C-alpha positions in Angstrom: -26.7 -0.7 -27.2 -27.0 -4.3 -29.4 -27.5 -6.5 -26.4 -31.6 -6.2 -25.7 -32.2 -6.5 -29.7 -29.9 -9.7 -29.5 -30.5 -11.2 -27.4 -32.7 -14.7 -27.1 -36.1 -13.7 -25.7 -36.6 -10.4 -28.2 -36.0 -12.5 -31.2 -38.2 -15.1 -30.2 -40.9 -12.6 -29.5 -40.0 -10.8 -32.7 -40.4 -14.1 -34.1 -43.4 -15.0 -33.4 -45.3 -11.6 -33.6 -43.6 -11.1 -37.0 -41.6 -13.9 -39.3 -38.3 -15.1 -39.7 -37.2 -12.6 -42.5 -37.9 -9.4 -40.4 -36.4 -11.5 -37.2 -32.9 -11.6 -39.3 -33.6 -8.5 -40.6 -33.9 -7.0 -37.4 -30.9 -9.4 -36.1 -28.3 -7.7 -38.9 -29.8 -4.2 -38.2 -29.6 -4.0 -34.8 -25.3 -5.4 -34.1 -24.7 -2.5 -37.7 -25.3 -0.1 -35.4 -24.1 -0.6 -32.1 -21.1 -1.1 -34.1 -21.7 2.4 -35.5 -22.5 4.0 -32.7 -19.3 2.8 -30.8 -17.4 4.0 -34.3 -18.7 7.1 -33.5 -18.1 6.8 -30.2 -14.5 6.2 -29.8 -14.1 9.4 -32.6 -15.3 11.7 -30.5 -12.8 13.6 -28.5 -14.5 15.8 -25.5 -13.1 17.8 -23.0 -14.5 18.4 -20.4 -14.4 21.8 -18.1 -11.1 22.2 -15.8 -14.6 23.7 -13.6 -15.8 20.8 -13.1 -12.9 17.8 -12.9 -12.4 16.4 -9.8 -9.0 17.5 -8.7 -8.8 14.8 -6.8 -8.7 12.3 -9.5 -7.4 14.2 -12.3 -4.3 15.4 -10.8 -0.6 14.0 -10.7 0.4 12.7 -8.4 4.1 13.5 -7.5 6.2 10.1 -5.6 8.8 10.4 -3.3 10.0 7.4 -0.6 10.5 8.0 2.9 13.7 8.0 4.3 12.7 5.5 7.6 10.6 3.3 5.9 10.3 3.3 2.0 7.2 3.8 1.9 6.0 6.0 -1.3 4.4 9.8 -0.3 2.8 11.6 -2.7 5.1 14.7 -2.1 1.7 17.0 -2.2 0.2 15.7 0.8 2.7 14.2 2.9 5.1 15.7 5.6 8.3 16.9 4.2 11.2 19.1 6.0 14.3 20.1 4.8 17.7 19.1 5.5 20.6 20.5 4.4 18.9 21.6 1.6 16.8 19.6 0.7 13.4 18.0 0.7 12.6 14.8 2.7 8.7 13.3 2.2 7.3 10.8 4.8 4.5 9.1 5.2 3.8 10.2 9.6 4.6 12.5 12.0 6.6 9.5 13.8 8.6 8.9 9.7 9.5 12.6 10.5 10.0 11.9 14.2 12.2 10.1 14.2 14.4 11.5 10.7 15.1 14.9 12.8 16.2 12.9 15.8 19.0 11.9 13.7 19.0 12.8 9.5 22.8 12.1 9.1 21.8 8.3 9.7 19.4 8.8 6.5 21.2 11.0 4.4 23.9 9.0 3.6 21.8 6.7 2.4 22.4 7.8 -1.3 18.7 5.9 -2.6 16.1 7.5 -0.3 17.7 11.8 -1.1 15.5 13.4 -3.5 18.3 16.1 -5.0 16.3 17.1 -7.6 13.4 19.7 -5.0 16.2 21.8 -3.3 15.2 24.7 -0.8 15.4 27.9 -2.8 
């Protein structure tokens, strides 16, 4: 807010038209107003209506790990399958197909299992 009024060219024009005293006054007044408006702007808490929010940017992403390649997968958008009362999430149809060919090979790898999401 204060940048245009405190530029060198703006101060030179103000000095040429209005004199030194007014130029110094304008310079400090604009800086003070910029600081005050910043404080007011930071103190305002605005809650946007839910209907206007973009769901893609405001939605918390729940991530799982693809047991085939180890890639992070958005649990809301990724492919998933159930095996032994657990969900497994996949980044692609290829990883899902590899898992379905021999799921026991990947279920035994405990670092990739997702036991918090049962098939109930």
